C-alpha positions in Angstrom: 41.8 54.0 45.4 41.0 50.5 46.4 41.5 49.1 49.9 42.1 45.4 50.6 40.3 43.5 53.3 42.7 41.2 55.2 40.3 39.2 57.3 39.8 36.2 55.0 41.7 34.7 52.0 39.5 36.4 49.5 41.4 39.6 50.1 38.6 41.6 48.5 40.0 44.8 46.9 37.2 47.3 47.4 36.5 50.8 46.0 35.1 53.5 48.3 31.6 52.4 49.4 31.9 48.9 47.9 31.1 45.8 50.0 33.1 42.6 49.9 32.0 39.1 48.8 30.7 38.6 52.3 28.3 41.5 52.0 29.3 42.6 55.6 32.6 44.4 55.2 33.1 47.5 53.1 35.4 50.3 52.2 34.5 53.5 54.1 36.8 56.4 53.8 39.7 54.2 52.8 39.2 51.8 55.8 37.6 48.4 55.9 34.8 48.5 58.4 32.3 45.8 59.6 29.0 47.0 58.3 27.0 44.5 60.2 28.6 45.4 63.5 25.9 44.7 66.2 23.2 44.3 63.6 21.4 41.2 64.8 19.0 39.0 62.8 18.6 36.2 65.3 18.8 35.8 69.1 17.7 32.6 71.1 18.6 30.7 74.2 19.6 27.2 72.9 20.8 23.9 74.4 24.6 23.9 73.8 24.2 20.5 72.0 22.3 22.4 69.2 25.5 24.2 68.1 26.4 21.3 67.9 28.7 20.9 70.9 28.4 17.5 72.6 31.4 17.6 74.8 31.4 21.3 76.1 29.2 21.9 79.1 26.5 19.2 78.0 23.1 19.8 79.4 23.6 23.6 79.7 22.2 26.4 77.6 23.9 29.3 75.7 22.6 32.6 74.2 22.9 32.3 70.5 23.3 35.3 68.2 23.6 35.9 64.5 23.9 38.7 62.0 24.0 38.5 58.2 26.5 37.7 55.5 28.9 34.9 54.7 32.3 34.5 52.9 31.5 31.2 51.3 28.8 30.4 48.8 27.5 27.0 49.7 24.6 26.1 47.4 22.9 24.1 50.2 23.1 26.8 52.9 20.6 26.1 55.7 20.4 29.7 56.7 20.5 31.4 53.3 17.9 34.1 54.3 20.5 35.7 56.5 23.8 34.4 55.2 23.1 35.7 51.7 21.5 38.9 53.0 23.4 42.1 52.1 21.9 44.9 54.2 20.6 45.6 57.7 16.9 45.6 57.0 15.0 43.6 59.6 17.9 43.7 62.0 18.1 45.2 65.5 21.2 46.9 66.9 22.6 45.3 70.1 25.8 46.8 71.5 28.4 44.4 73.0 27.6 45.8 76.4 23.9 45.1 76.0 24.5 41.6 74.6 26.8 40.7 77.5 24.4 42.1 80.1 21.6 40.0 78.7 23.9 37.0 78.8 24.8 37.7 82.5 21.1 38.1 83.3 20.3 34.7 81.7 23.2 33.0 83.6 21.2 33.5 86.8 18.0 31.8 85.4 17.1 28.1 85.9 18.4 27.0 82.6 21.8 28.4 83.4 23.2 30.3 80.4 27.0 29.7 80.1 27.8 32.6 77.6 27.2 33.6 74.0 27.5 31.5 70.8 28.0 33.5 67.6 26.2 31.4 65.0 23.5 31.2 62.4 25.4 33.2 59.8 29.2 33.3 59.5 30.3 35.1 62.7 33.9 35.7 61.7 33.0 38.3 59.2 31.7 40.3 62.2 35.3 40.1 63.5 35.3 43.4 65.3 32.0 42.8 67.0 32.9 39.3 68.1 36.2 40.5 69.5 34.5 43.3 71.5 31.9 40.9 72.9 34.3 38.2 73.7 36.6 40.5 75.8 33.6 41.5 77.7 32.3 38.0 78.1 35.6 36.9 79.5 35.7 39.7 82.1 32.1 38.6 83.1 33.2 35.0 83.6 31.1 33.7 80.7 32.1 31.6 77.7 32.5 32.6 74.0 31.6 30.0 71.4 32.0 30.3 67.6 30.1 28.2 65.1 32.1 29.0 62.0 33.2 27.9 58.6 36.8 28.5 59.7 37.6 30.6 56.5 39.8 33.2 58.1 43.4 34.4 57.8 45.9 33.3 60.6 46.6 36.9 61.9 43.0 37.8 62.9 42.3 34.3 64.1 45.3 34.4 66.5 44.1 37.7 67.8 40.7 36.3 68.6 41.6 32.9 70.0 42.6 34.0 73.5 39.0 35.1 74.1 37.4 32.0 72.6 36.4 29.0 74.8 34.9 26.6 72.1 34.3 26.4 68.4 32.4 24.1 66.1 34.2 24.4 62.7 32.5 23.2 59.5 34.9 21.0 57.6 32.6 20.9 54.6 34.5 18.3 52.6 38.1 17.0 52.3 39.1 17.7 48.7 40.3 21.0 47.2 37.7 20.5 44.4 34.8 20.5 46.9 36.0 23.7 48.5 36.4 25.3 45.0 32.7 24.5 44.5 31.9 26.4 47.7 34.2 29.4 46.9 36.9 28.7 49.5 39.9 26.5 50.0 40.5 23.4 52.1 43.9 24.2 53.4 42.8 27.4 55.1 40.1 25.6 57.1 42.5 22.8 58.0 44.9 25.4 59.3 42.1 27.1 61.4 41.2 23.7 63.0 44.8 22.9 63.7 45.5 26.3 65.4 42.2 26.5 67.2 42.5 22.9 68.6 45.6 24.1 70.4 43.9 27.0 72.1 40.3 26.0 72.9 37.7 23.2 72.8 37.0 22.3 69.1 34.4 20.1 67.6 34.0 19.6 63.8 30.9 19.2 61.6 30.7 17.7 58.1 27.4 18.0 56.2 27.3 14.9 53.8 25.9 16.0 50.5 24.9 13.0 48.2 27.3 12.6 45.3 29.6 15.4 46.4 31.5 14.5 49.6 30.0 11.1 50.6 32.7 8.7 49.7 34.2 6.4 52.3 37.7 7.2 51.0 37.1 10.9 51.7 35.9 10.2 55.1 38.9 7.9 55.8 41.2 10.8 54.8 39.3 13.4 56.9 39.0 11.4 60.1 42.5 10.1 60.0 43.8 13.7 59.5 41.7 14.9 62.5 43.0 12.1 64.5 46.5 13.1 63.7 45.7 16.4 65.6 43.8 14.5 68.4 41.7 11.4 68.4 39.6 13.3 71.0 38.3 15.9 68.6 34.5 15.3 68.2 33.2 14.9 64.7 29.6 15.5 63.8 28.6 13.9 60.5 25.3 15.4 59.4 22.6 14.5 57.0 21.9 16.9 54.1 18.3 18.1 53.4 17.2 20.0 50.3 17.8 23.7 50.7 18.6 27.0 48.9 20.0 26.1 45.4 19.7 22.3 45.9 16.1 21.9 46.6 15.8 19.3 43.9 18.5 17.1 45.5 17.4 14.2 47.6 18.3 14.0 51.3 21.3 12.0 52.3 20.4 8.4 52.9 20.5 7.7 56.6 22.5 4.5 56.0 25.2 6.6 54.2 25.6 8.9 57.4 25.8 5.9 59.7 28.3 4.1 57.4 30.5 7.2 57.4 30.2 7.4 61.1 31.5 3.8 61.4 34.4 4.8 59.1 35.3 7.8 61.2 35.1 5.7 64.4 38.1 3.8 63.4 40.2 6.9 64.0 38.2 9.2 66.4 36.9 8.6 69.9 33.7 10.8 69.5 31.7 10.6 66.3 28.0 11.7 66.2 25.4 11.4 63.5 23.3 14.5 63.0 20.0 15.2 61.4 19.1 11.5 61.2 
């Protein structure tokens, strides 16, 4: 008998032992479990600006952690080695208690760690692990940050948000057709941004891919929509570099990125060019 995963809009219907599209959630004994729970591929102390978060504790550092798997299929993925990975080979198990203890220890060092950022792959597919860690971080007086594609259903998002201090959400494009290309849908991500911006600090990132989402009209629509939520939401407009299935595509021209930044600045107070 199949069991449905209710975490994201894919609603994968899984047979016993079968993993979902994200490769990190599976049907075990008639229950959907997080198979990458605590399985860590990447761990680093980073400047918070690297997430990127420019208006959340600038100048501070944050312990950044990633696992494997993703529920979108971006052909330009910058971390495809782990986002497209489907098993725990090459990972190390770190329990929530161990991760938070390490974050607390680093908080007392000169660089002043402020908490944990769940990043590198898509953190929301590790929902149970992120929830468990975030509750402990909050009790320890540390911050929880998510760097996410925002492709999650409302019910689990609402459960997590009380424990989240900041998010950088990828708004990958601003047309339904673009999200179809990536295996997702625009309205879900817009809804995530709208809900999250009411509960925590939110910044948004758009990676500009040549010939795909680089029109001025699309940036007009995107930035004016963000401004309708709040003109204070920071927007990072980033330059694409060849990667994964798009290694033959030329990098985004620098002038394109700066031109789109000027467009967004008509609506938003904080606009940043990335990777230029």
